[in-house]
C-alpha positions in Angstrom: 90.9 91.2 95.4 94.6 91.4 95.0 96.3 92.4 98.2 99.1 94.9 98.5 101.8 92.3 98.9 100.7 90.5 95.7 100.7 93.8 93.9 104.2 94.4 95.1 105.3 91.0 94.0 103.7 91.5 90.6 105.5 94.8 90.0 108.9 93.3 91.0 108.3 90.4 88.7 107.8 92.7 85.8 110.9 94.9 86.5 113.6 95.5 83.9 116.7 96.9 85.5 116.9 98.6 88.8 114.6 101.6 89.0 115.3 104.4 91.5 113.0 104.2 94.6 112.4 106.8 97.3 111.9 105.0 100.6 110.4 106.8 103.5 111.6 105.2 106.7 110.1 105.6 110.2 113.1 104.0 112.0 116.1 101.7 111.6 114.4 98.6 112.9 111.5 98.9 110.5 113.8 99.7 107.6 116.1 96.8 108.2 114.1 94.0 106.5 112.6 96.4 103.9 116.1 97.5 102.8 117.3 93.9 102.7 114.3 92.9 100.5 113.8 95.9 98.2 117.5 96.5 97.6 117.5 93.3 95.4 115.3 95.2 92.9 115.7 98.9 93.4 118.3 101.6 93.6 117.1 102.9 96.9 117.5 106.3 98.5 116.2 106.5 102.1 114.3 109.6 103.4 114.1 109.9 107.1 111.3 112.4 107.7 109.7 112.0 111.1 108.8 115.3 112.8 106.4 113.4 115.1 109.3 111.9 117.1 109.5 113.2 120.6 111.7 114.4 122.4 114.5 115.8 120.3 117.0 113.5 122.0 115.0 110.5 120.9 114.8 111.7 117.4 118.5 112.2 117.3 119.1 108.7 118.7 116.8 107.1 116.1 118.4 109.1 113.3 121.9 108.0 114.3 120.8 104.4 114.2 119.2 104.9 110.8 122.3 106.4 109.3 124.5 103.7 110.8 122.4 100.9 109.3 122.3 102.7 105.9 126.1 103.0 106.0 126.5 99.3 106.9 124.1 98.3 104.0 125.5 100.9 101.6 122.2 102.6 101.2 122.0 106.2 100.0 120.2 108.7 102.3 118.8 112.1 101.7 118.7 114.7 104.5 115.2 115.8 105.8 114.2 118.4 108.2 113.2 117.8 111.8 110.3 120.2 112.3 108.2 119.1 115.3 106.1 122.3 115.3 104.8 121.3 111.9 103.7 118.0 113.3 102.0 119.5 116.4 100.2 122.0 114.2 99.1 119.3 111.8 97.5 117.1 114.5 96.2 119.9 116.7 92.8 119.0 118.2 93.6 115.2 117.9 95.9 114.9 120.9 93.5 112.6 122.8 92.8 110.2 119.9 93.7 106.6 120.7 96.7 105.1 119.1 95.9 104.0 115.6 93.1 106.6 115.3 92.7 109.9 113.4 96.0 111.5 114.7 98.0 108.5 113.3 96.3 109.0 110.0 97.2 112.6 109.8 100.8 111.8 110.8 101.0 109.3 107.9 99.7 111.9 105.6 102.1 114.5 106.7 105.2 112.3 106.4 104.3 110.8 103.1 103.4 114.2 101.6 106.7 115.6 102.5 108.6 112.6 101.2 106.6 112.5 97.9 107.1 116.2 97.3 110.9 115.8 97.7 110.9 112.5 95.7 109.3 114.4 92.8 111.7 117.3 93.1 114.6 114.8 92.9 113.0 113.0 90.0 112.3 109.6 91.7 109.7 107.5 89.7 108.7 105.3 92.7 107.9 105.9 96.3 107.1 103.6 99.3 107.5 103.5 103.1 108.6 101.1 105.8 105.6 101.9 107.9 103.7 98.7 106.9 106.2 96.4 108.4 104.9 97.2 112.0 102.2 94.9 113.4 100.9 98.1 115.1 100.2 99.9 111.7 97.2 99.7 109.4 98.8 98.6 106.1 95.6 99.1 103.9 95.3 102.7 105.3 99.0 103.5 104.8 98.8 102.2 101.2 95.7 104.2 100.4 97.3 107.3 101.7 100.5 106.5 99.8 98.7 106.0 96.5 96.7 109.2 96.8 99.9 111.2 97.8 102.0 109.7 95.0 99.2 110.4 92.4 99.1 114.0 93.7 102.8 114.5 92.8 102.8 112.4 89.6 104.9 109.5 90.8 104.1 105.9 91.3 103.4 104.3 94.8 105.0 100.9 95.4 102.4 99.1 97.5 103.3 96.6 100.1 102.6 95.0 103.4 106.2 94.2 104.6 105.2 92.4 107.7 104.2 89.6 105.4 106.4 86.7 104.5 107.9 86.9 108.0 109.2 90.4 107.3 108.6 91.6 110.8 110.3 88.5 112.3 113.2 89.1 110.0 113.5 92.7 111.1 113.9 91.5 114.7 116.6 89.1 113.6 118.4 91.9 111.7 118.2 94.2 114.8 120.0 91.6 116.8 122.6 91.0 114.1 123.4 94.7 113.7 122.8 95.6 117.4 120.1 98.2 116.4 118.3 100.2 119.0 114.6 99.1 119.1 112.3 101.8 120.6 109.4 100.9 122.9 106.9 103.5 121.6 105.9 104.7 118.1 107.5 108.0 118.4 105.1 110.9 119.2 104.6 112.6 122.6 101.1 111.0 122.7 102.2 107.4 122.1 104.8 106.9 124.8 104.1 103.5 126.2 105.1 101.8 129.5 108.2 99.8 129.3 106.1 96.6 129.5 104.5 97.3 126.1 105.7 95.7 122.9 108.5 97.3 120.8 107.8 98.9 117.5 
């Protein structure tokens, strides 16, 4: 069965020109390699929609780093709301779920649905996310959610598992090169790890 990375490669190989791509980004570190790779083939606009990030000061820090990286790489961005209440309402009852469980699935759904709706409104033909670059994230699950969400809005999901081909390792290199802040927890109130845990 063809995996997501092979599907992505096949789509890229068949491209004619530079289609517009709406890229949902979870953070600057995860977007670094994805932007480097996909900007060869697509006209990218980055959507930073992450109402899960807690506290607000952390959100603002990550947003500043994302905007700084996009400016350095000459990537367009589109403003998105920071509405943590919507996130808390959406995952209510799942607060005690383990990391990677049902709460995370709902979080992916919320963020990708918002981005897909906005991408449709702005007439983007393609949508994807940086989420699959993280070794802590379930790429098949994220791609399944992405495909269903894109179909809902009548746009095309660009599949991928960006940690492949040393993508995650390259993101670490780029973070050092651009002096990008790398957080030590996923983002939400329920995922704050000890400092000894791995970074995102």
